C-alpha positions in Angstrom: 0.0 0.0 0.0 1.4 3.4 -1.0 -0.2 6.5 0.5 1.8 8.7 -1.9 1.3 8.0 -5.5 4.2 8.2 -7.8 3.2 11.3 -9.8 6.5 12.6 -10.8 9.1 11.5 -13.3 12.8 11.7 -12.6 13.8 15.3 -12.5 10.5 16.5 -11.1 8.5 16.8 -14.3 4.8 16.1 -13.7 3.1 13.6 -16.0 0.0 14.5 -17.9 -2.3 12.4 -15.8 -1.1 14.0 -12.6 -1.6 17.5 -14.0 -5.1 16.6 -15.1 -6.1 15.1 -11.8 -4.6 18.0 -9.9 -6.5 20.7 -11.8 -9.7 18.6 -11.9 -9.8 18.1 -8.1 -8.9 21.8 -7.6 -11.7 23.0 -9.9 -14.2 20.7 -8.3 -13.2 21.9 -4.8 -13.3 25.6 -5.8 -16.7 25.1 -7.3 -18.0 23.4 -4.2 -16.8 26.1 -1.9 -18.1 28.8 -4.3 -21.6 27.3 -4.1 -21.3 27.2 -0.3 -20.3 30.8 -0.2 -23.1 31.9 -2.6 -25.6 30.3 -0.3 -24.0 31.7 2.8 -26.4 34.7 3.0 -29.5 32.5 2.6 -28.1 30.1 5.2 -27.6 32.9 7.7 -31.2 34.1 7.2 -32.5 30.5 7.6 -30.5 30.1 10.8 -32.0 33.3 12.2 -35.5 32.0 11.5 -34.7 28.7 13.1 -33.1 30.4 16.1 -36.2 32.6 16.6 -38.4 29.4 16.4 -36.2 27.6 18.9 -36.0 30.5 21.3 -39.8 30.6 21.5 -39.5 27.6 23.7 -37.0 29.3 26.0 -38.0 29.8 29.6 -37.0 33.3 30.6 -36.4 34.4 34.2 -36.1 38.1 34.6 -35.5 40.3 37.7 -38.4 41.7 39.6 -39.4 45.3 39.1 -36.7 47.8 40.2 -37.0 51.2 41.7 -36.9 52.7 38.2 -40.2 51.1 37.4 -39.0 48.5 35.0 -41.7 45.9 34.7 -41.1 42.2 33.9 -42.0 40.9 30.5 -45.4 39.5 30.0 -45.7 35.8 30.7 -42.2 35.4 32.1 -41.4 34.1 35.5 -39.5 36.6 37.7 -36.7 35.0 39.7 -33.7 37.1 40.3 -30.3 35.5 40.0 -27.5 36.0 42.5 -25.9 38.7 40.4 -29.1 40.5 39.3 -28.9 39.3 35.7 -31.7 37.5 34.0 -31.5 33.8 33.5 -32.2 31.9 30.3 -32.6 28.1 30.1 -31.6 26.8 26.7 -33.6 23.7 25.8 -31.8 21.4 23.5 -33.5 19.1 21.0 -31.4 16.1 22.1 -32.3 14.4 18.9 -34.4 14.7 15.7 -33.5 14.7 12.1 -31.8 18.0 12.1 -29.7 17.3 15.2 -28.5 13.9 13.9 -27.7 15.4 10.6 -25.4 17.9 12.5 -23.7 14.8 14.1 -23.2 13.4 10.6 -21.7 16.7 9.4 -19.5 16.8 12.5 -18.3 13.3 11.8 -17.4 14.2 8.2 -15.5 17.2 9.4 -13.6 15.4 12.1 -12.8 12.5 9.8 -11.2 14.9 7.4 -9.1 16.4 10.3 -8.0 13.4 12.3 -8.0 10.9 9.4 -4.7 12.4 8.2 -2.9 12.2 11.6 -4.4 8.7 12.3 -2.7 7.4 9.2 0.6 9.1 10.2 2.4 5.7 10.6 1.5 4.8 7.0 2.7 8.2 5.6 5.8 8.1 7.7 6.7 4.6 6.4 6.3 5.8 2.8 8.2 9.1 3.3 11.1 7.4 5.0 11.7 5.0 2.1 10.9 7.3 -0.8 10.8 11.1 -0.9 12.5 11.6 2.4 14.8 8.6 2.5 17.8 10.8 3.4 16.1 12.4 6.4 16.1 11.2 10.0 13.0 9.8 11.7 13.0 12.8 14.0 12.9 15.2 11.1 10.0 13.3 9.4 8.2 13.2 12.8 8.1 17.0 12.9 5.8 16.9 9.9 3.0 15.2 11.9 3.7 17.1 15.1 3.4 20.4 13.3 0.1 19.3 11.6 -1.6 18.8 15.0 0.0 22.0 16.4 -1.5 24.1 13.6 -4.9 22.4 14.1 -5.1 23.2 17.8 -3.0 26.5 17.9 -4.8 28.3 15.1 -8.1 27.2 16.7 -7.9 29.9 19.3 -8.8 32.4 16.6 -11.4 30.1 15.0 -13.4 29.7 18.2 -14.5 33.4 18.6 -15.2 33.5 14.8 -17.5 30.4 15.2 -19.3 31.9 18.2 -19.9 35.1 16.3 -20.5 34.1 12.7 -21.4 30.4 12.8 -19.8 27.5 11.0 -20.6 27.9 7.3 -17.8 30.0 6.0 -15.3 28.4 8.3 -16.2 24.9 7.2 -16.3 25.8 3.5 -12.8 27.4 3.7 -11.4 24.5 5.8 -12.7 22.0 3.3 -11.0 23.8 0.5 -7.7 23.9 2.3 -8.0 20.2 3.3 -8.7 18.9 -0.1 -6.1 21.1 -1.8 -3.4 20.0 0.7 -3.9 16.4 -0.2 -4.0 17.0 -3.9 -0.7 18.9 -3.7 0.8 16.3 -1.4 0.7 13.7 -4.1 2.9 16.0 -6.2 5.5 16.8 -3.5 9.1 15.5 -3.7 11.0 17.8 -1.3 10.9 18.0 2.5 9.8 21.7 2.5 7.0 20.9 0.0 5.6 18.1 2.2 5.9 20.3 5.3 4.0 23.2 3.6 1.3 21.0 2.1 0.7 18.4 4.9 1.6 20.4 8.1 0.8 24.0 7.2 -2.0 23.9 4.6 -3.6 20.8 6.0 -3.2 22.1 9.6 -4.9 25.4 8.8 -7.7 23.6 7.1 -8.1 21.3 10.0 -8.2 24.2 12.4 -11.1 25.7 10.5 -13.0 22.4 10.7 -12.2 21.2 14.2 -13.9 23.8 16.4 -17.2 24.0 14.4 -17.4 20.2 14.3 -17.4 20.1 18.1 -19.3 23.3 18.7 -22.3 22.6 16.6 -23.0 19.4 18.6 -22.9 21.5 21.8 -25.7 23.6 20.4 -28.0 20.6 19.8 -27.2 18.2 22.6 -26.8 18.6 26.3 -28.0 15.5 28.2 -26.8 13.3 25.3 -23.8 15.4 24.3 -21.3 12.7 25.3 -23.1 10.1 23.1 -23.4 12.5 20.2 -19.7 13.5 20.4 -18.6 9.9 20.7 -20.5 9.0 17.6 -19.0 11.9 15.7 -15.5 11.3 16.8 -13.5 9.6 14.1 -11.9 6.2 14.7 -8.2 5.8 14.3 -8.0 3.2 11.6 -8.2 5.1 8.3 -6.3 3.9 5.3 -6.0 5.0 1.7 -4.2 3.5 -1.3 -3.0 6.8 -2.7 -3.4 10.5 -2.1 -5.7 10.7 -5.1 -8.1 8.3 -3.5 -7.7 10.1 -0.2 -8.5 13.3 -2.0 -11.7 11.8 -3.3 -12.6 10.8 0.2 -12.0 14.2 1.7 -14.0 15.8 -1.2 -16.9 13.5 -0.5 -16.8 14.2 3.2 -16.8 18.0 2.6 -20.3 17.8 1.2 -22.2 16.7 4.4 -19.9 18.9 6.5 -20.9 22.0 4.5 -24.5 21.1 4.2 -25.5 20.1 7.7 -23.1 21.8 10.2 -25.2 24.6 11.6 -25.8 26.5 14.9 -29.1 27.0 16.8 -28.0 30.2 18.6 -28.5 33.7 17.3 -25.3 35.0 15.6 -24.0 38.3 17.0 -22.1 38.7 13.7 -25.3 39.2 11.7 -26.2 42.7 11.0 -29.5 42.2 12.7 -28.4 39.5 15.0 -29.6 41.4 18.0 -33.2 41.6 16.9 -34.5 38.9 19.1 -35.3 39.3 22.7 -33.4 36.1 23.6 -30.1 37.7 22.6 -30.5 40.6 25.0 -29.7 38.3 27.9 -26.9 35.9 28.6 -27.4 32.2 27.8 -26.9 29.6 30.5 -26.9 25.9 30.1 -29.1 23.7 32.2 -27.2 20.5 33.1 -30.0 19.1 35.2 -30.3 16.0 33.1 -26.6 15.2 33.0 -25.3 16.5 36.3 -28.0 15.8 38.7 -28.5 19.5 39.4 -28.2 23.0 37.9 -24.8 24.5 37.1 -24.5 28.0 35.7 -21.2 29.2 34.4 -20.2 32.8 35.2 -22.2 35.2 33.1 -20.4 37.4 30.6 -21.5 39.9 28.0 -22.7 38.7 24.7 -19.7 37.8 22.4 -18.7 40.9 20.4 -15.0 40.5 19.8 -13.5 37.9 17.4 -10.1 38.1 19.1 -9.0 35.5 21.7 -10.1 36.2 25.3 -7.6 34.9 27.9 -9.7 36.3 30.7 -11.6 33.1 30.6 -8.7 31.6 32.6 -10.0 33.5 35.6 -12.4 30.6 35.9 -10.2 28.4 38.0 -12.1 25.2 37.2 -11.6 25.8 33.5 -8.0 26.8 33.9 -7.1 23.6 35.8 -9.0 21.4 33.3 -7.1 23.1 30.5 -3.8 22.1 32.2 -5.1 18.6 32.4 -5.8 18.6 28.6 -2.1 19.7 28.0 -0.7 16.8 30.1 -3.2 14.3 28.5 -1.8 15.3 25.1 1.7 14.7 26.4 0.8 11.2 27.5 -1.4 9.9 24.7 0.9 10.3 21.7 3.9 8.5 23.1 2.4 4.9 23.1 0.7 5.5 19.8 4.0 6.7 18.2 6.5 4.3 19.8 4.6 1.1 20.4 5.7 -0.5 17.1 9.4 0.5 17.6 9.2 -0.8 21.1 8.0 -4.2 19.9 10.6 -4.4 17.2 13.4 -3.4 19.7 12.3 -6.3 22.0 12.8 -8.9 19.2 9.3 -9.3 18.0 8.5 -10.0 14.4 8.2 -6.8 12.4 5.0 -7.9 10.7 3.4 -8.8 14.0 4.7 -5.5 15.5 2.6 -3.6 13.0 -0.5 -5.5 14.1 -0.2 -3.9 17.5 -1.4 -0.6 16.1 -4.4 -2.3 14.6 -5.2 -3.8 18.0 -4.9 -0.5 19.7 -7.2 1.1 17.0 -9.8 -1.7 17.6 -9.8 -0.9 21.3 -10.3 2.8 20.6 -13.4 2.1 18.6 -15.2 0.9 21.7 -13.5 3.6 23.7 -15.0 6.3 21.5 -18.6 5.2 22.0 -19.1 3.5 25.4 -17.5 6.1 27.6 -19.4 8.8 25.9 -22.7 7.0 26.5 -21.8 6.4 30.2 -20.7 10.0 30.6 -24.2 11.2 29.9 -25.5 9.1 32.7 -22.7 9.1 35.3 -21.2 12.5 34.6 -18.6 13.7 32.1 -15.9 14.6 34.6 -16.5 11.3 36.5 -16.0 9.2 33.4 -12.9 11.0 32.0 -11.3 10.7 35.4 -11.8 7.0 35.3 -10.4 6.7 31.7 -7.4 8.8 32.5 -6.7 6.7 35.6 -7.0 3.5 33.5 -4.6 4.9 30.9 -2.0 5.7 33.6 -2.5 2.3 35.2 -2.0 0.4 32.0 1.2 2.3 31.2 2.7 1.8 34.6 1.2 -1.5 35.5 1.4 -3.4 32.2 3.7 -1.7 29.6 6.5 -0.8 31.9 7.0 -4.1 33.9 6.0 -6.8 31.4 5.7 -5.1 28.0 8.4 -7.3 26.4 5.9 -10.2 26.4 3.7 -10.2 23.3 0.5 -11.4 25.0 1.0 -8.7 27.6 1.7 -6.1 25.0 -1.5 -7.1 23.2 -3.4 -6.7 26.4 -1.9 -3.3 26.9 -2.9 -2.2 23.4 -6.5 -3.3 23.9 -6.8 -1.6 27.3 -4.9 1.5 26.4 -6.8 1.9 23.1 -10.1 1.7 25.0 -9.0 4.2 27.7 -7.3 6.7 25.4 -9.9 6.4 22.6 -12.4 8.5 24.6 -9.9 11.2 25.6 -10.5 13.8 22.9 -14.2 13.3 22.7 -14.7 13.6 26.5 -12.4 16.7 26.6 -14.9 18.5 24.4 -18.0 17.6 26.5 -16.2 18.4 29.8 -15.1 21.8 28.6 -18.7 22.4 27.3 -20.0 21.7 30.7 -18.0 24.6 32.1 -19.3 27.3 29.7 -22.4 28.6 28.0 -23.3 27.2 24.6 -22.9 30.7 23.0 -19.2 30.7 24.2 -18.3 27.1 23.5 -16.1 27.8 20.5 -14.0 30.3 22.5 -13.6 28.0 25.5 -12.8 24.8 23.5 -10.4 26.5 21.1 -8.5 28.3 23.8 -8.0 25.0 25.7 -6.8 23.2 22.6 -4.4 26.1 21.8 -2.7 25.3 25.2 -2.8 21.6 24.3 -1.2 22.3 20.9 2.1 22.8 22.7 1.7 19.4 24.2 1.1 17.7 20.8 4.1 19.6 19.4 6.5 18.6 22.1 5.4 15.1 23.3 7.0 13.0 20.5 10.3 14.9 20.4 10.6 14.7 24.2 9.9 11.0 24.1 12.5 10.5 21.4 15.0 12.5 23.4 14.4 10.4 26.5 14.7 7.2 24.4 18.1 8.3 22.9 19.4 9.7 26.2 19.9 6.2 27.7 20.9 3.0 26.0 18.9 -0.1 26.0 16.1 -0.7 28.5 16.7 2.4 30.5 15.7 4.6 27.6 12.5 2.7 27.1 11.7 3.0 30.8 12.2 6.7 30.7 9.9 7.0 27.7 7.2 4.9 29.4 7.5 6.8 32.7 7.1 10.1 30.8 3.8 8.9 29.3 2.4 7.4 32.5 3.5 10.4 34.5 1.8 12.8 32.2 -1.4 10.9 32.5 -1.0 10.9 36.3 -0.7 14.7 36.3 -3.7 15.0 34.0 -5.7 12.8 36.5 -4.8 15.2 39.4 -5.9 18.2 37.3 -9.3 16.8 36.4 -9.8 15.6 39.9 -9.1 19.0 41.2 -11.4 20.7 38.7 -14.2 18.4 39.8 -13.7 19.1 43.5 -13.7 22.8 42.8 -17.0 22.5 40.9 -19.1 20.1 43.0 -17.0 19.2 46.1 -15.7 15.8 47.3 -18.9 13.9 47.0 -18.2 10.7 45.1 -21.8 10.1 44.2 -22.3 13.5 42.7 -23.0 13.3 38.9 -20.7 15.8 37.2 
């Protein structure tokens, strides 16, 4: 199997078929995005109509009459909040055709983003024996680290844009960049060309798709948000025979992503976005169905700025959870990246060593769905704490002491795949529980910006630890780094939970 098709002749001259396919795919992509942009205005108008219809079901709680003679609105209950601001309970559909179409669109967008990095082992194997045969494994590894770095780091700007303007233009532009990067990747022969196409262009496209993919789910689901996010989260096993076929796949996935990703909330970026009464007050999420009680995040003014807002770190619970995301990213990529090399270094057959990644992927399939389903019933933070603890236990308790045994290593891959498979999906729903739906993009993208430095540095740090000591000591240092990172993430999420709901073990949160 060859992920990069041989589309160049010696000397770098492109053959006629490659030129035709390149321009064909580019024209189709540009046409698709143009159609999406032409319908953008109509889409915004439709979203405003849907938002008004949805907000008719909103239960409004306004303050009682003040000394100035302000009277409560007709038909509204009058319960004053602790800070004197009106309360609004956003009622989520939790299902229905439109909501599940959003999940399908989210799956398509996430598949385009994470499908590339999930096939990194295949791309790395081809690069190291063909275009980049003269480069070290460390240099090739930076291609994939930079891809994820751009996806998460640039997202800090995408989040506020999503909160203000909605997903349509972001998803259309991201789809264009994603497909174009793959089309160009099949024509690359130099290191800098691959870096620009895969890491930079693909990473920017992924950043524009990632936040809307998670954010739109948060606008349609609350009590079942964990399940919906688990369904939308892509599985790790994604393969393609060539970049041309992969380009077809991404182009096909761009269609449902552009058609069905939408928001329910009024968009403050619209010229008349403030014409509904519902947007005159702050939105607050009712977590009664999922947390066993009501939790309101700190009220803030309606989003106006499209620039990153670091003042959200004043929320200590959110700040500690974000630190936990960083250390989780440190821990997760070390086993995924080095498990095959570890098996080969311990005298296991090379062919069988590659099957370990497939076993880990199989475990992650169950890990994507089941923890998300349980999180809606038992609490999002409760479940992610258990999965993080399981990840750390499997690293320290199975991989480190007895990992040189193939049966034990297979058991580790199954358990670690299950535990780690839920990490990214549960991160999204946990962060969504700490903020209002109208600010989800800002909160999620800011946390993932912090995590981007973890994705960028985890594999290089692991490689440095491995090369710093000879033999088994290097591997032990590598494994300890992964397990220790998960242990710190466990402490962070535990602390965030205690700060939010206290020490009660039976509290659903």
